C-alpha positions as CSV (number, residue, x, y, z in Angstrom):
1,Q,-18.5,-51.6,49.2
2,H,-17.7,-51.6,45.5
3,W,-21.2,-52.5,44.5
4,G,-23.3,-49.6,43.2
5,E,-26.4,-48.8,41.1
6,W,-25.8,-51.3,38.3
7,E,-24.9,-54.2,40.7
8,A,-28.1,-53.6,42.7
9,Y,-30.3,-53.3,39.6
10,R,-28.6,-56.4,38.1
11,E,-29.4,-58.5,41.2
12,L,-33.1,-57.7,41.1
13,I,-33.4,-58.6,37.4
14,Q,-31.2,-61.7,38.0
15,N,-33.7,-63.0,40.6
16,E,-36.5,-62.5,38.1
17,L,-34.7,-64.3,35.3
18,D,-34.1,-67.3,37.6
19,E,-37.7,-67.3,38.6
20,L,-39.3,-66.7,35.2
21,G,-36.7,-67.4,32.5
22,K,-37.5,-64.0,31.0
23,L,-37.2,-60.3,31.8
24,P,-39.8,-59.0,34.2
25,Q,-42.0,-56.0,33.7
26,I,-39.9,-52.8,34.3
27,E,-41.7,-49.5,34.7
28,N,-40.3,-46.1,35.4
29,T,-43.2,-44.4,37.2
30,P,-43.4,-40.9,38.7
31,E,-42.9,-42.5,42.1
32,G,-39.8,-44.5,41.1
33,L,-38.8,-47.8,39.6
34,V,-41.2,-50.8,39.7
35,I,-40.1,-54.3,38.8
36,S,-42.9,-56.9,38.8
37,D,-43.6,-60.5,37.7
38,N,-46.4,-63.0,37.8
39,G,-44.3,-65.9,39.3
40,K,-45.0,-67.9,42.5
41,G,-44.1,-65.1,44.8
42,L,-41.2,-64.6,47.2
43,D,-41.0,-66.4,50.5
44,L,-40.2,-64.2,53.5
45,R,-37.3,-66.5,54.4
46,Q,-35.6,-65.7,51.2
47,L,-36.0,-62.0,51.8
48,T,-34.8,-61.8,55.4
49,L,-32.2,-64.5,55.9
50,L,-28.7,-64.3,54.4
51,G,-27.5,-67.4,52.6
52,I,-31.0,-68.7,52.1
53,S,-31.9,-69.5,48.4
54,E,-35.0,-71.5,47.5
55,K,-34.5,-71.5,43.7
56,D,-35.6,-74.7,42.0
57,N,-32.3,-75.3,40.2
58,K,-29.4,-73.8,42.1
59,E,-26.7,-75.1,39.9
60,E,-28.3,-73.6,36.8
61,A,-29.4,-70.4,38.6
62,R,-27.6,-67.1,38.0
63,G,-27.7,-66.3,41.6
64,R,-26.6,-69.1,43.9
65,F,-25.6,-67.5,47.2
66,G,-28.9,-66.2,48.6
67,E,-27.5,-62.8,49.1
68,G,-28.0,-60.7,46.0
69,L,-31.6,-59.5,46.7
70,K,-30.7,-58.5,50.3
71,I,-27.6,-56.7,49.3
72,A,-29.5,-54.9,46.5
73,S,-32.0,-53.6,49.1
74,V,-29.1,-52.3,51.2
75,I,-27.4,-50.6,48.3
76,F,-30.6,-48.7,47.2
77,T,-31.2,-47.7,50.8
78,R,-27.6,-46.5,51.1
79,M,-28.2,-44.4,47.9
80,G,-31.1,-42.7,49.7
81,Y,-34.1,-44.6,48.1
82,N,-37.0,-46.3,49.9
83,F,-37.0,-50.0,49.0
84,E,-40.3,-52.0,49.2
85,V,-41.2,-55.6,48.4
86,R,-44.8,-56.7,47.9
87,S,-45.5,-60.4,47.5
88,K,-48.2,-63.0,48.6
89,D,-49.9,-61.4,51.6
90,Y,-47.2,-59.1,52.9
91,L,-45.5,-55.8,52.3
92,A,-41.8,-55.5,53.4
93,K,-40.1,-52.1,53.8
94,V,-36.4,-51.5,54.3
95,V,-36.0,-49.4,57.4
96,K,-33.1,-48.1,59.5
97,R,-33.0,-49.1,63.2
98,E,-30.6,-48.7,66.0
99,K,-29.3,-51.9,67.5
100,F,-26.6,-52.1,70.2
101,G,-25.7,-48.5,69.6
102,E,-25.3,-49.0,65.8
103,E,-27.6,-48.0,62.9
104,V,-28.6,-51.2,61.0
105,I,-30.8,-51.9,58.0
106,T,-33.7,-54.3,58.5
107,F,-37.1,-55.2,56.9
108,E,-40.3,-54.0,58.5
109,V,-43.0,-56.5,57.5
110,F,-46.7,-55.9,57.3
111,K,-48.7,-59.2,56.9
112,G,-52.3,-60.0,56.4
113,L,-52.7,-58.0,53.3
114,S,-54.7,-59.1,50.2
115,E,-52.9,-61.9,48.3
116,I,-51.2,-60.9,45.0
117,I,-49.8,-63.0,42.2
118,G,-46.0,-62.7,41.8
119,T,-43.7,-60.2,43.3
120,Q,-43.2,-56.4,43.0
121,F,-40.1,-54.5,43.9
122,H,-40.6,-50.8,44.3
123,I,-37.6,-48.4,44.6
124,K,-39.3,-45.1,45.4
125,G,-37.7,-42.0,44.0
126,Y,-35.2,-44.0,41.9
127,K,-34.8,-43.6,38.1
128,P,-31.9,-45.5,36.4
129,T,-29.1,-43.2,35.4
130,Q,-28.7,-45.1,32.1
131,D,-30.5,-47.7,30.0
132,Y,-29.5,-51.1,31.4
133,Q,-31.5,-53.1,28.8
134,D,-28.4,-53.7,26.7
135,R,-26.8,-55.4,29.6
136,F,-29.3,-58.3,29.4
137,N,-28.9,-60.6,26.4
138,I,-32.5,-61.6,26.1
139,N,-34.5,-60.9,22.9
140,S,-31.8,-58.2,22.3
141,G,-32.1,-58.3,18.5
142,K,-28.3,-58.9,18.2
143,R,-27.1,-61.2,15.5
144,V,-26.4,-64.6,17.0
145,L,-23.7,-66.5,15.1
146,V,-23.7,-69.7,17.1
147,K,-26.3,-70.9,19.7
148,D,-25.6,-74.0,21.8
149,E,-27.7,-75.3,24.6
150,V,-24.7,-76.4,26.7
151,H,-22.1,-73.6,26.1
152,G,-24.1,-70.5,25.1
153,E,-23.9,-68.1,22.2
154,I,-21.5,-66.1,20.0
155,I,-22.9,-62.7,19.3
156,D,-21.9,-60.4,16.4
157,N,-21.6,-57.3,18.5
158,Y,-18.9,-54.6,18.8
159,P,-17.4,-53.5,21.1
160,P,-17.2,-57.1,22.4
161,K,-18.9,-57.9,25.7
162,L,-19.0,-61.0,28.0
163,Y,-22.4,-62.1,29.3
164,V,-22.8,-65.0,31.6
165,K,-26.3,-66.6,31.5
166,N,-27.7,-63.5,29.7
167,I,-26.2,-60.9,32.1
168,F,-23.4,-58.5,31.3
169,V,-20.2,-59.2,33.2
170,Q,-17.4,-57.2,31.5
171,D,-16.1,-55.6,28.3
172,L,-13.8,-57.8,26.2
173,T,-12.0,-55.0,24.3
174,K,-8.8,-55.4,26.3
175,E,-8.8,-59.1,25.6
176,N,-8.9,-58.4,21.8
177,A,-12.1,-60.4,21.4
178,T,-13.5,-60.6,17.9
179,F,-17.0,-61.2,19.0
180,S,-19.3,-61.0,22.1
181,Y,-20.1,-64.1,24.1
182,D,-22.9,-65.3,26.3
183,L,-21.5,-68.3,28.2
184,K,-23.4,-70.8,30.3
185,Q,-20.7,-72.8,32.0
186,I,-18.7,-70.0,33.7
187,K,-19.0,-70.0,37.5
188,L,-19.0,-66.6,39.1
189,E,-18.2,-65.5,42.6
190,E,-20.6,-63.5,44.7
191,S,-19.1,-60.3,43.2
192,R,-19.7,-61.7,39.7
193,N,-16.0,-61.3,38.9
194,I,-14.5,-63.9,36.6
195,P,-12.0,-66.1,38.5
196,S,-9.9,-66.7,35.4
197,M,-10.0,-65.6,31.7
198,W,-8.7,-69.1,30.9
199,D,-12.2,-70.5,31.6
200,V,-13.7,-67.9,29.3
201,R,-11.3,-68.7,26.5
202,W,-12.0,-72.4,26.8
203,E,-15.7,-71.9,26.7
204,A,-15.5,-69.5,23.8
205,G,-13.4,-72.1,22.0
206,N,-16.1,-74.7,22.4
207,L,-18.4,-72.3,20.6
208,I,-15.9,-71.3,17.9
209,C,-15.6,-74.9,16.8
210,L,-19.3,-74.8,15.9
211,L,-19.1,-72.0,13.4
212,K,-20.2,-72.8,9.9
213,D,-20.3,-69.4,8.3
214,E,-17.2,-69.2,6.1
215,E,-17.0,-65.4,6.1
216,I,-17.1,-65.3,9.9
217,I,-14.5,-68.0,10.1
218,K,-12.3,-66.0,7.7
219,K,-12.7,-63.0,10.1
220,L,-11.4,-65.1,13.0
221,L,-8.5,-66.5,10.9
222,V,-7.3,-63.0,10.2
223,A,-7.6,-62.1,13.9
224,F,-5.6,-65.2,14.7
225,Q,-2.9,-64.2,12.3
226,N,-2.7,-60.6,13.5
227,G,-1.9,-61.6,17.1
228,E,-3.2,-62.7,20.5
229,T,-7.0,-62.7,20.8
230,L,-9.4,-63.9,23.4
231,E,-10.3,-66.7,20.9
232,S,-7.2,-68.6,21.6
233,K,-8.5,-72.1,22.5
234,I,-9.9,-74.5,20.0
235,S,-11.1,-77.9,21.1
236,Y,-13.3,-80.3,19.1
237,F,-14.7,-79.6,15.6
238,N,-17.7,-81.6,14.5
239,P,-17.5,-83.0,10.9
240,K,-19.6,-80.3,9.3
241,S,-17.6,-77.5,10.9
242,K,-14.3,-79.1,9.8
243,V,-15.3,-78.9,6.2
244,K,-16.2,-75.2,6.6
245,W,-13.0,-74.3,8.4
246,F,-10.8,-76.1,5.9
247,K,-12.6,-74.4,3.0
248,A,-12.4,-71.0,4.6
249,F,-8.7,-71.3,5.3
250,K,-7.9,-72.4,1.7
251,E,-10.0,-69.6,0.2
252,L,-8.4,-67.0,2.4
253,F,-4.8,-68.0,2.1
254,G,-4.6,-70.2,-1.0
255,N,-4.6,-73.8,-1.9
256,N,-0.9,-74.1,-1.2
257,A,-1.3,-72.7,2.3
258,T,0.0,-74.5,5.4
259,I,0.0,-73.4,9.0
260,S,2.6,-73.2,11.8
261,N,3.8,-71.1,14.7
262,D,7.4,-71.0,13.4
263,E,8.3,-68.1,11.1
264,S,11.8,-69.5,10.5
265,I,10.5,-72.4,8.4
266,T,8.9,-70.0,5.8
267,P,11.9,-70.1,3.4
268,R,11.9,-73.9,3.3
269,A,8.1,-74.0,2.8
270,Q,8.4,-71.5,-0.1
271,Y,11.2,-73.5,-1.6
272,H,8.9,-76.5,-1.8
273,G,6.1,-74.4,-3.2
274,F,4.0,-73.9,0.0
275,K,2.8,-70.8,1.8
276,N,3.5,-70.8,5.6
277,V,0.7,-69.0,7.4
278,V,2.2,-68.1,10.8
279,I,-0.1,-68.1,13.8
280,K,1.8,-67.9,17.1
281,N,-0.8,-69.6,19.2
282,S,-0.1,-73.4,19.3
283,S,-3.7,-74.2,20.2
284,I,-5.0,-72.6,17.1
285,V,-2.3,-74.4,14.9
286,S,-3.2,-77.7,16.5
287,G,-6.9,-77.1,16.0
288,M,-6.5,-76.2,12.3
289,N,-4.3,-79.2,11.9
290,S,-7.2,-81.3,13.1
291,V,-9.4,-80.0,10.3
292,G,-6.9,-81.1,7.7
293,I,-4.6,-78.0,7.3
294,L,-1.1,-79.3,7.2
295,T,2.0,-77.8,8.7
296,P,4.9,-77.1,6.2
297,I,6.8,-80.2,7.5
298,Q,3.8,-82.4,6.9
299,A,3.2,-81.0,3.5
300,I,6.8,-81.5,2.5
301,S,6.8,-85.0,3.9
302,N,3.7,-85.8,1.8
303,Q,5.6,-84.4,-1.2
304,V,8.5,-86.7,-0.5
305,K,6.3,-89.7,-0.1
306,N,5.0,-89.2,-3.7
307,R,8.5,-89.5,-5.1
308,T,10.0,-92.6,-6.7
309,I,13.5,-93.5,-5.5
310,V,16.0,-94.3,-8.3
311,K,18.1,-97.3,-7.5
312,Q,20.1,-97.7,-10.7
313,L,22.1,-94.7,-12.0
314,T,23.9,-94.3,-15.3
315,K,27.7,-94.0,-15.4
316,E,27.4,-90.3,-16.2
317,E,25.1,-89.7,-13.2
318,K,27.5,-91.5,-10.8
319,D,30.5,-89.7,-12.2
320,N,28.9,-86.3,-11.7
321,I,28.1,-87.1,-8.1
322,T,31.7,-88.3,-7.5
323,E,33.2,-85.2,-9.2
324,A,30.9,-82.8,-7.3
325,M,31.8,-84.4,-3.9
326,T,35.5,-84.2,-4.9
327,F,35.2,-80.5,-5.5
328,L,33.4,-80.0,-2.2
329,K,36.3,-81.7,-0.4
330,E,38.8,-79.5,-2.3
331,I,37.1,-76.3,-1.1
332,R,37.2,-77.9,2.4
333,L,33.4,-78.0,2.8
334,I,34.0,-81.7,3.8
335,E,36.9,-81.9,6.2
336,G,38.7,-84.9,7.7
337,N,36.5,-87.8,8.6
338,N,33.3,-85.8,8.5
339,K,30.7,-88.0,6.8
340,F,28.9,-86.5,3.9
341,P,25.1,-87.1,4.1
342,D,23.8,-90.0,2.0
343,I,22.5,-89.0,-1.4
344,V,19.1,-90.2,-2.5
345,V,18.1,-89.7,-6.2
346,Y,14.4,-89.6,-7.0
347,D,12.0,-88.9,-9.8
348,S,8.8,-86.9,-9.2
349,E,6.3,-84.5,-10.9
350,D,7.0,-81.6,-8.5
351,D,9.3,-78.7,-9.3
352,I,11.7,-79.3,-6.4
353,L,15.2,-80.1,-7.6
354,G,16.6,-81.1,-4.2
355,E,16.4,-80.8,-0.4
356,S,18.0,-82.0,2.8
357,D,16.5,-83.3,6.0
358,G,19.8,-83.1,7.9
359,K,20.6,-86.8,7.4
360,K,20.1,-87.2,3.6
361,I,20.3,-85.0,0.6
362,Y,17.6,-85.7,-2.0
363,I,18.4,-84.9,-5.7
364,K,16.0,-85.0,-8.6
365,R,17.4,-87.3,-11.3
366,M,17.3,-84.6,-14.0
367,V,19.9,-82.6,-12.0
368,L,22.5,-85.2,-12.5
369,K,22.7,-84.5,-16.2
370,S,24.9,-81.5,-15.4
371,L,28.0,-81.5,-13.3
372,S,27.7,-77.8,-12.5
373,V,24.1,-78.0,-11.4
374,T,24.8,-81.2,-9.3
375,T,27.7,-79.4,-7.6
376,M,25.7,-76.2,-6.9
377,L,22.8,-78.2,-5.5
378,L,25.0,-80.3,-3.2
379,L,26.7,-77.1,-2.1
380,E,23.4,-75.4,-1.3
381,E,21.8,-78.4,0.6
């Protein structure tokens, strides 16, 4: 009942796409709409029996249920138009008949006519209320950002739209999509509704990972940072794409940029000289991590690994540590038998004077030259 003009029009074109792999000839004549092709023709069984489909590759076909053409004929008839099919040696007209006291719609078939090549659909008196050509993503002239034989296409088109196997399904504006998508692996119900947007996000993610245009990647990264988008799943990056994504991230956010979904770690990252780019979606963070973008914790850990631990301290250095700890006890920072974290002294070329991982306090050796700086650093950590 919820199907209307667009759904009926779509089903006719869909059948032609499955038959020919391209759009049929569409003519708006004084007598109505004529859709024709030069294919192998339409068998009467396909036209008159529900659930019958004789398409060569049903799994790859857009229509898989054997009902779309029949329902389209019913819809146009319900709208008040005369629906005719001419193929092979027959002409079939949709007519209304009374059966068992009820008005039903059926085909009246005239056979023995001259053979024609292909199939013609004639909807007499009908003119489309709008131009539906934009709803078919075939030779559309739109800029294609990624094209993959398995998963489909990313299209630089706004407002964003979702196509499945070249046919419009729904707008993606509410899903905050950055681009339009034409997906090949999405399974549709008879009504052509999407069972789950999760499937759409996953398939879009498979295409996103193939992007190599750094400016387009930057556009997506900004969208990721600004909040939830349709593009929320990232799976596998090929080696060439990894390089592009890494470079785009560093150019956009800086060479010291790291990534995480935890805003609270920003001060610690900044203390160590890193920028924490916060993206709340953990899938995006994980995906970017796989291309070589470190989290703040990873970057800090790498920084620590490059330090040289000092095992022999001078008497002055030892005395400053002892006096600083005595002071901390006196101000009751260390109470009773509470164990003070182990102190590790290091040398390094970075600018970090000290830090704590909760178990140990790390102090740069140069700090120990001053009792006051040693005390302040221990107090802070």
